[in-house]
C-alpha positions as semicolon CSV with decimal commas, in nm:
position;residue;x (nm);y (nm);z (nm)
1;X;0,469;-9,939;4,059
2;X;0,778;-10,044;3,861
3;X;0,986;-10,360;3,857
4;X;1,264;-10,180;4,042
5;X;1,033;-10,076;4,328
6;X;0,909;-10,430;4,400
7;X;1,129;-10,624;4,639
8;X;1,013;-10,985;4,683
9;X;1,021;-11,118;5,037
10;X;1,172;-11,465;5,083
11;X;0,993;-11,673;5,344
12;X;0,893;-12,032;5,419
13;X;0,547;-12,173;5,361
14;X;0,441;-12,483;5,548
15;X;0,315;-12,768;5,334
16;X;0,017;-12,966;5,460
17;X;0,247;-13,205;5,646
18;X;0,446;-12,924;5,809
19;X;0,747;-12,934;5,581
20;X;0,881;-12,589;5,495
21;X;0,891;-12,479;5,132
22;X;1,100;-12,189;5,005
23;X;0,875;-11,913;4,873
24;X;0,879;-11,547;4,771
25;X;0,599;-11,296;4,802
26;X;0,588;-11,002;4,561
27;X;0,371;-10,739;4,733
28;X;0,096;-10,575;4,533
29;X;-0,136;-10,287;4,615
30;X;-0,464;-10,474;4,569
31;X;-0,644;-10,742;4,770
32;X;-0,606;-11,037;4,533
33;X;-0,326;-11,293;4,564
34;X;-0,193;-11,484;4,264
35;X;-0,003;-11,808;4,314
36;X;0,238;-11,922;4,043
37;X;0,298;-12,297;4,056
38;X;0,580;-12,398;3,826
39;X;0,655;-12,677;3,586
40;X;0,857;-12,985;3,681
41;X;1,223;-12,902;3,732
42;X;1,172;-12,526;3,677
43;X;1,278;-12,319;3,980
44;X;1,064;-12,032;4,103
45;X;1,319;-11,772;3,993
46;X;1,222;-11,851;3,632
47;X;0,885;-11,685;3,699
48;X;1,021;-11,364;3,852
49;X;0,939;-11,138;3,558
50;X;0,589;-11,279;3,518
51;X;0,533;-11,225;3,892
52;X;0,646;-10,863;3,855
53;X;0,408;-10,816;3,562
54;X;0,122;-10,935;3,784
55;X;0,224;-10,701;4,066
56;X;0,223;-10,410;3,823
57;X;-0,146;-10,489;3,776
58;X;-0,203;-10,470;4,153
59;X;-0,211;-10,829;4,279
60;X;0,028;-10,973;4,534
61;X;0,206;-11,275;4,387
62;X;0,356;-11,586;4,548
63;X;0,613;-11,818;4,393
64;X;0,753;-12,133;4,553
65;X;0,965;-12,442;4,493
66;X;0,826;-12,791;4,539
67;X;0,986;-13,012;4,803
68;X;1,312;-13,170;4,697
69;X;1,374;-12,907;4,429
70;X;1,525;-12,561;4,401
71;X;1,552;-12,373;4,729
72;X;1,314;-12,623;4,896
73;X;1,575;-12,896;4,878
74;X;1,634;-13,045;5,221
75;X;1,969;-13,222;5,228
76;X;2,145;-13,423;4,957
77;X;1,919;-13,516;4,664
78;X;1,999;-13,886;4,708
79;X;1,840;-13,881;5,054
80;X;1,523;-13,696;4,948
81;X;1,205;-13,904;4,985
82;X;0,964;-13,673;4,803
83;X;0,720;-13,809;4,546
84;X;0,536;-13,622;4,275
85;X;0,197;-13,669;4,441
86;X;0,343;-13,491;4,744
87;X;0,369;-13,179;4,530
88;X;-0,007;-13,168;4,479
89;X;-0,145;-13,322;4,796
90;X;0,094;-13,154;5,040
91;X;0,287;-12,866;4,880
92;X;0,014;-12,708;4,668
93;X;-0,230;-12,764;4,953
94;X;-0,004;-12,577;5,195
95;X;0,048;-12,289;4,952
96;X;-0,328;-12,258;4,894
97;X;-0,390;-12,241;5,269
98;X;-0,118;-11,979;5,309
99;X;-0,255;-11,767;5,026
100;X;-0,610;-11,778;5,158
101;X;-0,493;-11,679;5,506
102;X;-0,303;-11,377;5,374
103;X;-0,563;-11,202;5,161
104;X;-0,895;-11,027;5,197
105;X;-0,948;-11,072;4,823
106;X;-0,944;-11,362;4,583
107;X;-0,690;-11,640;4,541
108;X;-0,601;-11,676;4,172
109;X;-0,396;-11,962;4,029
110;X;-0,135;-11,975;3,755
111;X;-0,016;-12,330;3,697
112;X;0,240;-12,421;3,436
113;X;0,248;-12,787;3,334
114;X;0,271;-12,979;3,666
115;X;0,155;-12,669;3,854
116;X;-0,179;-12,698;3,675
117;X;-0,206;-13,077;3,658
118;X;-0,160;-13,126;4,032
119;X;-0,386;-12,846;4,162
120;X;-0,688;-13,083;4,170
121;X;-0,495;-13,319;4,400
122;X;-0,503;-13,061;4,680
123;X;-0,791;-13,066;4,928
124;X;-0,827;-12,687;4,889
125;X;-0,850;-12,710;4,509
126;X;-1,172;-12,508;4,502
127;X;-1,015;-12,201;4,663
128;X;-0,891;-12,034;4,342
129;X;-1,151;-11,803;4,189
130;X;-0,988;-11,816;3,845
131;X;-0,732;-12,060;3,704
132;X;-0,482;-11,994;3,427
133;X;-0,316;-12,312;3,302
134;X;-0,011;-12,284;3,080
135;X;0,138;-12,577;2,888
136;X;-0,068;-12,817;3,097
137;X;-0,127;-13,166;2,966
138;X;-0,136;-13,539;3,021
139;X;0,221;-13,666;3,025
140;X;0,159;-13,986;2,829
141;X;0,447;-14,014;2,582
142;X;0,238;-14,178;2,309
143;X;0,020;-13,869;2,263
144;X;0,305;-13,624;2,226
145;X;0,436;-13,482;1,899
146;X;0,594;-13,735;1,664
147;X;0,930;-13,566;1,695
148;X;0,921;-13,608;2,074
149;X;0,742;-13,940;2,110
150;X;1,019;-14,197;2,069
151;X;1,280;-13,988;2,247
152;X;1,050;-13,969;2,547
153;X;0,969;-14,340;2,531
154;X;1,341;-14,415;2,539
155;X;1,376;-14,181;2,834
156;X;1,092;-14,325;3,041
157;X;1,164;-14,692;2,971
158;X;1,544;-14,691;2,966
159;X;1,739;-14,369;3,020
160;X;1,580;-14,226;3,334
161;X;1,561;-14,559;3,521
162;X;1,931;-14,606;3,444
163;X;2,017;-14,253;3,561
164;X;1,822;-14,303;3,884
165;X;1,992;-14,636;3,948
166;X;2,339;-14,491;3,895
167;X;2,294;-14,152;4,063
168;X;2,014;-14,207;4,312
169;X;1,826;-13,911;4,163
170;X;1,801;-13,720;3,832
171;X;2,081;-13,460;3,823
172;X;2,019;-13,144;3,624
173;X;2,296;-13,235;3,378
174;X;2,113;-13,556;3,287
175;X;1,797;-13,393;3,159
176;X;1,823;-13,012;3,151
177;X;1,589;-12,924;3,437
178;X;1,653;-12,889;3,809
179;X;1,767;-13,191;4,012
180;X;1,475;-13,427;4,075
181;X;1,445;-13,672;4,366
182;X;1,433;-14,038;4,278
183;X;1,076;-14,078;4,405
184;X;0,955;-13,788;4,193
185;X;1,126;-13,928;3,886
186;X;0,989;-14,279;3,945
187;X;0,631;-14,160;3,985
188;X;0,654;-13,919;3,693
189;X;0,786;-14,199;3,472
190;X;0,517;-14,444;3,578
191;X;0,244;-14,193;3,501
192;X;0,397;-14,093;3,167
193;X;0,412;-14,456;3,057
194;X;0,039;-14,496;3,125
195;X;-0,202;-14,392;2,845
196;X;-0,433;-14,258;3,120
197;X;-0,150;-14,066;3,291
198;X;-0,234;-13,996;3,658
199;X;-0,591;-14,110;3,600
200;X;-0,471;-14,466;3,554
201;X;-0,311;-14,480;3,900
202;X;-0,552;-14,662;4,130
203;X;-0,360;-14,538;4,436
204;X;-0,416;-14,171;4,348
205;X;-0,744;-13,988;4,411
206;X;-0,811;-13,774;4,103
207;X;-1,178;-13,709;4,178
208;X;-1,090;-13,346;4,250
209;X;-1,076;-13,270;3,879
210;X;-1,454;-13,304;3,862
211;X;-1,501;-13,070;4,160
212;X;-1,332;-12,761;4,021
213;X;-1,590;-12,503;3,911
214;X;-1,372;-12,193;3,869
215;X;-1,334;-12,061;3,513
216;X;-1,020;-12,186;3,340
217;X;-0,814;-12,031;3,062
218;X;-0,599;-12,309;2,916
219;X;-0,304;-12,172;2,720
220;X;-0,052;-12,366;2,516
221;X;0,203;-12,288;2,247
222;X;0,123;-12,413;1,897
223;X;0,470;-12,566;1,868
224;X;0,478;-12,731;2,211
225;X;0,574;-13,093;2,143
226;X;0,453;-13,201;2,487
227;X;0,130;-13,004;2,529
228;X;-0,016;-13,123;2,198
229;X;-0,387;-13,099;2,118
230;X;-0,426;-13,459;2,237
231;X;-0,239;-13,429;2,567
232;X;-0,388;-13,087;2,637
233;X;-0,741;-13,219;2,590
234;X;-0,673;-13,537;2,790
235;X;-0,609;-13,325;3,100
236;X;-0,857;-13,041;3,060
237;X;-1,146;-13,266;2,956
238;X;-1,141;-13,397;3,312
239;X;-1,254;-13,055;3,440
240;X;-1,614;-13,146;3,370
241;X;-1,768;-12,887;3,607
242;X;-1,555;-12,595;3,489
243;X;-1,587;-12,367;3,190
244;X;-1,259;-12,410;3,002
245;X;-1,150;-12,165;2,735
246;X;-0,851;-12,267;2,521
247;X;-0,596;-12,024;2,378
248;X;-0,324;-12,143;2,138
249;X;-0,032;-11,902;2,094
250;X;0,154;-11,906;1,763
251;X;0,527;-11,825;1,759
252;X;0,475;-11,527;1,528
253;X;0,244;-11,369;1,788
254;X;0,545;-11,327;2,015
255;X;0,798;-11,259;1,737
256;X;0,978;-11,584;1,807
257;X;1,098;-11,870;1,590
258;X;1,000;-12,112;1,864
259;X;0,812;-12,105;2,195
260;X;0,830;-12,462;2,321
261;X;0,697;-12,598;2,648
262;X;0,786;-12,343;2,918
263;X;0,879;-12,012;2,760
264;X;0,533;-11,855;2,747
265;X;0,598;-11,742;3,105
266;X;0,951;-11,618;3,040
267;X;0,994;-11,257;2,934
268;X;1,241;-11,350;2,660
269;X;0,956;-11,507;2,461
270;X;0,610;-11,480;2,611
271;X;0,590;-11,119;2,724
272;X;0,388;-10,991;2,423
273;X;0,088;-11,205;2,525
274;X;0,109;-11,138;2,898
275;X;-0,133;-10,842;2,891
276;X;-0,399;-11,064;2,735
277;X;-0,343;-11,342;2,988
278;X;-0,347;-11,103;3,284
279;X;-0,658;-10,924;3,157
280;X;-0,833;-11,260;3,179
281;X;-0,680;-11,372;3,510
282;X;-0,744;-11,048;3,699
283;X;-1,090;-10,980;3,559
284;X;-1,353;-10,908;3,824
């Protein structure tokens, strides 16, 4: 099977509350289904080539956009009421249910950044048989790289609240990612200002982290200023019942000057390490 022969099917997936999310299914020849859950503000089309690489190995692959973002946007961004916890509790939950209902094989999970951090918030968090996390971390600004730390503090305490007040949401031009609803931005900011990240939010049930038993491969780039050793450990150390293997990718392994936070799953940078990652993910 080649990239050219795989035609992804666009279709809706119902979140746990019935809201429709825009998704694509890339059909594979095997029984397993891989779900790719993206990073904050990164639309599902970014993961197209990685999805095709998975399909070449035989597994059907699903991509989707969280509510209020990308093709799952429902009306003007100023009127969107989505929150970030909705992405885990409702959207990821709905996608997990859909995946499990459409396979006779295993459900496998690829979560980049938010797509990994919020999997344990879903009731069906134990469905994935194997979990690949990429660039996943606690978002607390104080544990990020020194070159990022004060810029992020300025953003979370001053810049983003001002943008939200003026625009009613976070437009893509204001931060470089996809448009973000005001509720998502507010919750993200509150968590990233807390040294305990989501674990410091008394209104959020994070007990699911301790319930995940599937093996985890936790991958980060050595030069990722957000997924630092400290932030990476702060998230994955919560997976106390899982066996977590860590893989740090150096820029010279992918013949790049820089990898950064999201480009391990983009073919322009990360493709040289994809065979290794997929060998692990798709192992019997």
